[in-house]
N, C-alpha and C positions, 0 to 999 in steps of 0.2 A: 894757882889762880882757878883753874878749872873747878876745883872741890869748891871754892866759894860760890862759884856761880852757879853750881848744881845745886848747891844748898838753898841760894836766894831763890832760884827757880822753883824749886820743890816748895818752898813756902809760899811763893806768890800765887803759885797754880792752886796750891790747897785753899788758899784764902779765897780765891775766885770761886773754886768747886764749892766750898762751904757756903759761900753766899746764895749760890745759885740752889744749892740743896735747900737752903732755908727757905727760898723763895718758891720751892715746888714741893711743899709738904703733900703728902699723899692724900687722895680722896678718901673720906672717911668711910671705913668698911662698915657695911650693914647689911645683915640677911635679908631685910624686908625689901622686896622689889616693889612695893606699893609707895615707897617715899616718892614725892613729885621731884622732877629734874632740878627745880630751882634749889632744893636741899642739897643736892649733890653739887651743883655750882657754887653755893655759897660757902660748902666745906672743903673746896678745893684752893688749897693756899692763896696767897695774897692779892687777889684770888687768882686761879690759874685763868679764868676767862679774862681778867683784866690784864694778865700778862700778855696773852694772846692779843687783846685790844691794843696794847701799847706797842706792839710789834707791828700793828696795821694789818694783822691776817686774821680777822675773826670769822672768815667764811668756814673752815674746816671746823670749828667750834660750833657755830650756828648749825651746821648741816649735822654734825654729829649728834645734836640735841634730840635727832628724830630717829635714831638707831634703836632698834627693839629687840631684845628686852634691855632692862637698865645695865645688865652684865656688858653688852656691846658697848655702851656709852663709857663705863668705867674702864673697860679695855683701851678704848681709844685714849681717854685721858692719862692712862698709865704709860701706854708705849709712846704717845706723842709727847709727854712730859720728859721720858727719857730721851727721846731724840732732840727735844729743845736744849735740854741740858747740855748735850754734846755741842749743838751748834753754837749756843753762846758762849761755850768755853772757847772756842775757836774765834768766833767775833769778838769777844773781849780782849782776847790777845791781839787779834790784828788791829783793833781800835787804839790801843794803847801806843802804837807807833811800830818802830822797827823791833822784830822779834829776836832776842838772842838765841845763838845756836843752841846753847844749854836748855832754855826754856822750849824751843822746839822740840828738843828731845824728850823732855817730861811731858809734854801735851801729846807727843805722839805716843809715847808708852801708855798714857791715859786711854787714848782713843783705841790702841790695841786692846787694853784691857776691857774697855766697854764693848767691843765686838766679840771678845772671847765669852764674856758672861753670857752672851746670847747663843753663840755657837756651843757652849759647853752646858748650857742651861743651868748655869751657877749665879743667879742673881744677887747682888750684894745686898746683904739685909741692912746696911747704913743707909741705902736709898729711902727716902722718906715715903716712896710709893711702892716699896719692894713687894709687899703681900698683894697688892692690886696687880703688879707686872708680872709676878708668878701664876695668878690665876688666869690673868689673859692670855699668857703664852700656853697654857696647858688646857684651858677651856676652849680656847679657839685655834689652837694648833698653829700658832703665828709662826712663820718660817724666820730663820735667822740671817739669811742674807740681806735683806734690806738694812739692818743694823752695821754689817760689815761695809756694805757700799757706802753707807752715810759716814762711817769712819774714815773711809779712803777718801772721800770728797772734802772732809775737814782737813785731813793731812795736806791736800792740795792747797788748801787756804793758807796754811801755815809757810808755805814756800813759793808762793805765786801771788803777786799783787793784781795782774790782770789776765784775762783769757786772751791768747794770741788769735784764736780763730772762732767763729760760731760753732764748728765741729766739735773743738775743745770744750767749749761751754755746754753742748748737748751732752758729751761724755760725762763732764761733772755732774750735769743734772740727774744722771741716772742715781747717783747716789743723794744730792741734795734735794730733789724734788720728786722723782719717780718712787724712791724707797719709801717715804711717807705715804705717799699716795697709793702705793700697793698695799701697804698695811690697812690703809682705809678701805680700800677696794676689797681686800680679803674680809674684813668686819662686816662690810656692806652687803656682800654675797654669800656670806654663810648665814645659815639657817638651822633650827633645831626641828626635827620631824616629830610625829605624835609620841614617839617612845622616848624622846629626850637625846636622841642621837645627832650630833653634830653633822649637818650636811656642808662639806667644803665646796669652795666655789668650782664650778665643773669647767673653768677655762683659766689660762694663764693670767694671773693678775698683774704680772709685772708688763706684758704687752698690752694688756688691757688698761691699765692704769697710765701709761706713756703719753698719749697724746693730751689727755686732761692735764696730767700733771704739768707738762711742759708749756700748754696753753697758759694755765695758772700762773706758771712761775714767770713767764715773759711779761704778763700783765703786771703781775708784781714788781718786776724790775723797772718798768716804765712809771708806774703809779709812785713808787717809792724813790724814784732816782735822786730826787733833792734830800730827802731824808737820809739815804744811804751815804750821800757824799758827805754829809756832815755827821757821820756815825761816830767819828773818833779822830785820832791823831792823822791817820790814814783813811782816805775816802774809799769807800766800798763802791766800786765800778764794775757792773755787770756786762755792759756792752763791751764787746771784744775789740781788741785793737785793729784786726783788719777792717771791720766795719767803721770805726772811728777814723781810721787812715784813709779809707775810701772817701770820706767826705772833709778830710783835712780839717777834723776837729781835734785838737789837742786836749790834753788835762788841764792845761792852764785855761784855755776857753770854756771848759766845763766848769771850772771853780768860777770863773767871772759869772757865767750865764746863773748860776745857783744862787751867786750873791746878789745879782741885780735883778735876776726874774726875767731879764730880756734874753730871748733867743735870736740868735742869727739865722739867716735863711738856710745856710748849710746845716746847721744844728738840728733845725725843724726837719730838713730833708732827710738827715740821718736818722732821726726818730721814727719817721713814717717808713723808711726804708725796713728799720728794725720791727716796727709794729707790723709791717706787711708778712714779716716771716711767721708770725704768730698765727696767721689766718689759715696755713695749712693745718696747724695742730688743732685749731678750733674746729674746723670741718671734720678732722679725723676723730676728734673727741665726740662730736655729735653723731656721727657714723656708728662709732663704737659702742655708745650708750644705747642707740637704738637697737643695734645688733643683739646687745646683751638683755635687753628688756624683759624677754621671757625667762631669762636664768636667774634673774634677780628678785628677791623677796620685796614686797611693797616698800618697807622701811628704807632697804638699801637702794632702791630705784628713785626714791624720791629725794635722799640724802645727796646721792651723786648728781641728780638732774639740778639739784638747788645748787651744787657748787657751782656746775656748768653755767647755770642762768647768773648767777653772781658775778663771775668772771666775765661773761659776756656784757653784762651791763657796765662793768667798769671798762671793759676795752671799748665799748660804745662811747662813754664819756671822755675817754682819751681821744678818739676820732674827732667827737663834737667840739672839742676845744682846739682842734687844729694841731694836735701833737705838741701842744705846749705845756711839757711836764716839768718846766722850772718855775712856774708860777705858784699858784694856790695849790693846796694839797688835794688830790682827786679821790673824794670818798662818796660813798652811795647814801643818798638821804633814806629814811625808813621807808618812804613810800615806794621807792624802787626795790628795796630789800623785800617788801611785801609783793611787788609785782614778780620778783623772780620766783618767790616762793608760790606764787599763784600758778604761773607757767609750768613749774616742777610738779605742783600738785595734779594738774590737768593731765600730764603725761603718765604720772604713776597710778592715777586713779584714786589717790587718798583725798578724802574730803577737805576741800578748801578751808572749811570754817574751822575745823579741828586743828590745821596747820596755823591758823592765823592766830587762834586763841593761845597756842603755845609760843609762838612766835612774839606776840605782845608781851607776855612774861619775861622772855629772854632779852627782848630790846629795852623794857623798863627797868630791868635789874642790871644793866649793863653800865 
């Protein structure tokens, strides 16, 4: 019986993996750095930008478009695609319902293989973005630890439906949020000198990325609460049990709330309490970015500030709607995206008109 289950699990996971690989064809390699960013975007699978938009997370992609040179942008696409693939593998398995033990073993082995690819610098040539990924790892000397921590976080997803405490969530976030943010920080802070030598970030990117990553992640959780709850056969609930129990909000009440769109007073109080937890990370993120300002190239400083302003604007909208996250989807209109870009441009010293022109092309093609 176990042999049949193992064989079934292998086939099922292979099917999921192949579907995701098809969805994430690599960015077309081209030696010319004069190609406009819109070309790179349109030649990224189905399209990669659209995949991010469907996930409701275009902020990293929008900000990455302002990284210079284009090699940085391609490096972001390749590394983020690799991480997205692993995250989707775990999410798809969870959304399908109760995960059989044999299937968990297969996915866990796949996650170990993923982490080993980066630890051993042996990228699977079958990956549709393998060439760009190899180039990114070598050219920008991207560390392997973020991929290992991400794989560990996804293993947690296989065996746990909820976080018991906020501390447990924060530990999980080191892999699920801080890891990809640290790679973005690494790319944003890297620069080539006049001789073409790569100058690596002169600070710990994990520590530097943490407050912005967790602030952004909590905004995501609140903004996408309704969508995550309907993600599949099993709801994805990121608010920890300790918090929901504190306000006597059961999963049954959460289910009724997302269906009706009507929040009880205790549900709203729970959301407000959870929202207030992100304030500390928001303040720390701002202080960190200000502290690092002189150590970042202009493109990196703008990209990181842009991310901060986008999530700050979303957080403000959550507060403005009085923490009613079970109603209409909370998204930023174009005018607020432009405003966030303007604030980031003012801080980084990048010409606002230059930013606006590129942003117009990105938003019009989304």
